C-alpha positions in Angstrom: 0.0 0.0 0.0 1.3 3.4 -0.9 1.7 6.1 1.8 1.3 9.8 1.4 5.1 10.1 1.6 5.4 7.5 -1.2 3.1 9.6 -3.3 4.9 12.8 -2.5 8.3 11.4 -3.4 7.0 10.1 -6.7 5.4 13.4 -7.6 8.5 15.4 -6.6 10.5 13.4 -9.1 8.3 14.8 -11.9 7.8 18.3 -10.7 11.5 18.9 -9.7 13.4 17.0 -12.5 16.9 17.5 -13.6 17.2 20.8 -15.6 16.5 20.0 -19.2 17.9 23.3 -20.5 15.7 26.1 -21.9 12.6 27.6 -20.4 10.5 25.9 -23.0 12.0 22.5 -22.1 11.6 23.2 -18.4 7.9 24.0 -18.8 7.4 21.0 -21.0 9.2 18.7 -18.5 6.7 19.6 -15.7 3.7 19.4 -17.9 1.6 22.5 -17.2 1.5 25.5 -14.8 -1.7 27.1 -13.5 -1.1 30.8 -14.1 -4.2 32.9 -13.7 -1.9 34.8 -11.4 0.5 35.8 -14.2 3.7 35.8 -12.1 3.1 32.2 -11.2 5.0 30.9 -14.2 8.1 33.0 -13.2 7.9 32.0 -9.6 7.2 28.3 -10.3 10.1 27.9 -12.6 12.4 29.7 -10.2 11.4 27.3 -7.4 12.2 24.3 -9.6 15.1 25.6 -11.6 16.9 28.3 -9.5 18.6 30.8 -11.7 15.7 31.1 -14.2 15.5 34.8 -15.1 12.7 37.2 -15.8 14.1 37.9 -19.3 14.3 34.2 -20.2 10.7 33.5 -19.3 9.5 36.7 -21.0 11.4 35.8 -24.2 9.9 32.3 -24.2 6.4 33.7 -23.9 7.1 36.3 -26.6 8.5 33.8 -29.0 5.7 31.3 -28.5 7.8 28.5 -27.2 5.5 28.6 -24.2 1.9 29.7 -24.4 -0.8 30.8 -21.9 -4.6 30.7 -22.1 -7.8 29.6 -20.5 -8.0 25.8 -20.6 -8.8 23.0 -18.1 -11.5 23.9 -15.5 -11.7 27.3 -17.1 -8.5 28.4 -15.5 -5.4 30.0 -17.1 -2.5 27.6 -17.7 0.9 27.9 -19.2 2.4 25.0 -21.2 4.5 24.1 -24.2 2.6 24.1 -27.5 2.6 20.3 -27.5 1.1 20.1 -24.0 -1.3 23.0 -24.6 -2.7 21.0 -27.5 -3.6 18.3 -25.0 -5.0 20.8 -22.5 -7.2 22.2 -25.3 -8.6 18.7 -25.9 -9.2 18.2 -22.1 -11.1 21.5 -22.2 -13.2 20.4 -25.1 -14.1 17.1 -23.4 -14.6 18.6 -19.9 -16.0 22.1 -20.5 -18.0 22.0 -23.7 -20.9 20.0 -22.2 -21.0 22.5 -19.4 -21.2 25.4 -21.8 -23.9 23.7 -23.9 -26.1 23.1 -20.8 -25.6 26.6 -19.5 -26.5 28.2 -22.9 -29.2 25.7 -23.9 -27.3 24.8 -27.1 -27.1 21.5 -28.9 -23.7 20.0 -29.3 -23.5 20.9 -33.0 -24.4 24.5 -32.3 -21.7 24.8 -29.6 -19.1 23.3 -32.0 -20.1 25.8 -34.6 -19.8 28.7 -32.2 -16.3 27.7 -31.2 -15.3 27.4 -34.8 -16.6 30.9 -35.4 -14.7 32.3 -32.5 -11.4 30.7 -33.6 -11.9 32.0 -37.1 -12.6 35.5 -35.7 -9.5 35.3 -33.6 -7.0 34.7 -36.4 -5.7 38.1 -35.4 -5.3 39.4 -31.8 -8.7 40.3 -30.2 -9.7 42.1 -27.0 -12.1 40.5 -24.6 -14.7 43.1 -25.7 -14.3 42.2 -29.3 -14.7 38.5 -28.5 -17.8 39.1 -26.4 -19.4 41.2 -29.2 -18.6 38.4 -31.7 -20.2 35.7 -29.5 -23.3 37.9 -28.9 -23.6 38.5 -32.7 -23.4 34.8 -33.4 -26.0 33.9 -30.8 -28.3 36.7 -32.0 -28.2 35.2 -35.5 -28.3 31.5 -34.6 -29.6 31.0 -31.0 -31.1 34.2 -29.7 -32.6 32.4 -26.7 -29.1 31.9 -25.3 -28.2 35.6 -25.2 -29.3 36.2 -21.7 -27.3 33.2 -20.3 -24.2 34.4 -22.2 -24.5 37.8 -20.5 -24.4 36.7 -16.9 -22.1 34.6 -14.7 -19.6 32.3 -16.5 -21.3 33.2 -19.8 -19.3 36.4 -19.8 -16.1 34.4 -20.4 -17.6 32.4 -23.3 -15.4 34.0 -25.9 -12.0 33.0 -24.6 -12.4 30.2 -22.0 -12.8 27.2 -24.3 -9.2 26.2 -24.7 -8.8 27.1 -28.4 -7.2 30.5 -27.8 -4.0 31.8 -26.2 -3.4 35.2 -24.5 -0.7 37.8 -24.2 -0.5 41.2 -22.6 -2.3 43.9 -24.6 0.5 46.4 -24.1 4.2 45.7 -23.8 5.9 42.5 -22.7 5.0 42.5 -19.0 4.1 38.8 -18.9 4.3 38.7 -15.1 1.7 41.4 -14.7 -2.1 41.2 -14.4 -2.7 43.8 -17.2 -5.4 43.5 -19.8 -4.9 40.6 -22.2 -5.6 40.1 -25.9 -6.4 36.7 -27.4 -5.7 34.8 -30.6 -6.4 31.3 -32.0 -3.9 28.6 -30.9 -2.4 26.6 -33.7 -2.5 23.0 -32.4 0.6 20.9 -32.9 -1.6 17.9 -34.0 -4.5 15.8 -32.8 -4.9 14.8 -29.1 -7.0 12.1 -27.5 -8.5 11.6 -24.0 -5.7 9.0 -23.4 -3.2 11.8 -24.1 -4.9 13.9 -21.4 -4.5 11.2 -18.8 -0.9 10.5 -19.9 0.0 14.1 -19.5 -1.4 14.3 -16.0 0.3 11.1 -14.9 3.7 12.1 -16.4 3.5 15.5 -14.6 1.7 14.7 -11.4 1.4 10.9 -10.9 0.8 8.6 -9.2 -2.9 9.7 -9.2 -6.3 8.5 -8.3 -9.0 8.7 -11.0 -10.5 11.5 -8.9 -7.2 13.4 -9.1 -7.1 13.2 -12.9 -10.8 14.2 -13.1 -10.3 17.3 -10.8 -7.2 18.5 -12.6 -8.6 18.0 -16.1 -12.2 19.1 -15.5 -13.3 15.8 -17.2 -15.8 13.3 -15.8 -14.7 10.1 -14.2 -16.2 8.3 -17.1 -13.9 10.2 -19.5 -10.9 9.4 -17.3 -11.8 5.7 -17.4 -11.9 6.0 -21.2 -8.5 7.6 -21.2 -7.0 4.9 -18.9 -8.4 2.2 -21.2 -6.0 3.5 -23.9 -2.9 3.3 -21.7 -0.7 0.7 -20.1 -0.6 1.7 -16.4 0.3 0.2 -13.0 -2.1 0.3 -10.1 -1.6 0.3 -6.3 -3.8 1.0 -3.3 -3.4 4.4 -1.7 -3.5 5.6 1.9 -7.1 6.9 1.4 -8.4 3.6 0.0 -8.5 4.8 -3.6 -6.6 3.1 -6.4 -3.6 5.0 -7.7 -2.4 4.6 -11.3 0.9 5.5 -12.8 2.9 5.1 -16.0 5.2 2.0 -16.0 8.2 4.1 -17.0 7.8 6.7 -14.2 11.1 8.2 -12.8 12.3 6.9 -9.4 11.1 8.9 -6.3 13.2 11.6 -4.8 13.5 13.7 -1.7 13.6 17.5 -1.9 15.5 19.0 1.1 15.6 22.7 1.6 13.2 25.6 1.1 11.3 26.7 -2.0 8.9 29.6 -2.5 6.1 28.2 -4.6 3.6 30.3 -6.6 -0.1 30.6 -6.1 -1.9 27.6 -7.5 1.2 25.5 -7.7 0.9 22.0 -9.2 1.9 20.4 -5.9 -1.6 21.4 -4.7 -3.6 22.0 -7.9 -2.6 18.8 -9.6 -4.8 16.8 -7.3 -8.4 16.5 -6.0 -9.0 19.5 -3.8 -10.4 17.3 -1.0 -7.3 15.0 -0.9 -4.0 16.9 -1.0 -2.4 15.2 1.9 0.7 14.1 0.1 2.0 17.7 0.4 -0.1 19.5 3.0 -2.2 18.6 6.1 -5.9 19.3 5.9 -5.7 22.1 8.5 -2.8 23.8 6.7 -4.7 23.5 3.4 -7.7 25.3 5.0 -5.4 28.1 6.0 -3.9 28.5 2.5 -7.1 28.1 0.5 -9.9 30.8 0.6 -13.1 29.0 -0.2 -14.9 32.3 -0.5 -13.0 33.5 -3.6 -11.0 30.5 -4.6 -7.6 32.2 -4.0 -4.6 30.3 -2.7 -1.7 31.8 -0.7 1.7 31.3 -2.2 3.0 28.1 -0.4 6.2 27.7 1.5 7.8 24.3 0.7 10.2 22.9 3.3 11.8 19.5 2.8 9.1 18.6 0.3 6.1 19.6 2.5 4.0 22.7 2.3 4.5 24.2 5.8 3.6 27.9 5.4 3.2 30.8 3.0 4.9 34.0 1.8 4.1 37.4 0.5 6.0 39.9 -1.6 3.1 42.3 -2.2 3.0 45.1 -4.7 4.5 45.8 -8.1 7.6 47.8 -7.1 11.0 46.6 -8.2 12.1 46.9 -4.5 9.8 45.3 -2.0 9.9 43.4 1.3 9.2 39.7 1.7 7.2 38.1 4.5 7.5 34.4 5.2 5.2 32.6 7.7 5.8 29.0 8.8 3.1 27.0 10.6 3.6 26.1 14.2 4.9 22.6 14.9 6.7 22.5 11.5 10.4 23.0 10.8 11.5 26.7 10.9 13.3 27.6 7.6 17.0 28.4 8.1 18.4 31.7 7.1 20.8 30.2 4.5 17.9 28.2 2.9 15.8 31.4 2.6 18.7 33.3 1.1 18.8 30.8 -1.8 15.1 30.9 -2.3 15.0 34.7 -2.2 17.8 34.9 -4.8 15.8 32.6 -7.1 12.7 34.8 -6.7 14.6 38.0 -7.3 16.1 36.7 -10.6 12.7 35.4 -11.8 10.7 38.5 -11.1 13.6 41.0 -11.7 13.1 42.5 -8.2 15.2 43.3 -5.2 14.0 42.0 -1.9 14.7 44.8 0.6 14.2 42.7 3.8 12.9 39.3 4.9 10.7 38.9 7.9 10.0 35.5 9.3 7.1 34.7 11.6 5.3 31.6 13.1 1.7 31.1 12.3 -0.6 29.3 14.7 -3.2 27.1 12.9 
């Protein structure tokens, strides 16, 4: 039977691999990065590959060797073009039925709408232009759906379907939360539901079927379909669920030391939100995750466990850093923090003016 420590060590081997070289190769090696907080790609790469610079990540985005857009679960992800092609397929499988139900459209109508959006976005478009295009299409083909498209998630209909990528509307401030523009993503080929499951296991495994379903936004039935197209190994996990993995998975590893992880890091968001015990205790998870708005504090990783959080608020090039560790966990040592701070400074092109360290009772 696998323990939570077994699962953590196996996942750390995928999320903290040997450095493959370029930013694009690093992103591809770890599969995908949840980046609705735009700086998360910069911070996440710095935590995994210290020395990654702000200029390197910005250049990779600008050249298209890594791309960012709204995909699985309707969230923003960064990936290599090959992996993004798979994320787009996961989005089609997982989100299109949801959009069809919400709008009262038949499957064929929804597919026609997405095709029209992708044709319209052959050049960069603003969210307002995409919204106007969707409204015009619905007015001509399904006027009864206009009201649903104007409220709630319907407002994001033009760009949250996995077929577009985004970039900053002005300049190259890829780490900022400025207004984006969108264009059609040119897929690298076809992808299948088995490719979706394979991508998850290669980046995050071993995983339960519920983990794959939560991460991908697909149903358990779709996950089973994907598994049927793969050769996998199975073992019982500490929660009674069956955990699956690829037979050529890398050997497990330890991860001593301190890392400053980004908001929505894969060590948490790669797994079922109800069962993330491999990296964090339930009580610590409740402190990090805000159920009211879905936001997640940037985690502090110590010896492969999430044991606190950190803040470097603001947009100034010079700013202080606050680090909090949870009571009854190991206090980060000064030298360990120095290395983590240096990695953060290089990735965000900032100077940390001072570091304050405090203990948080949970």
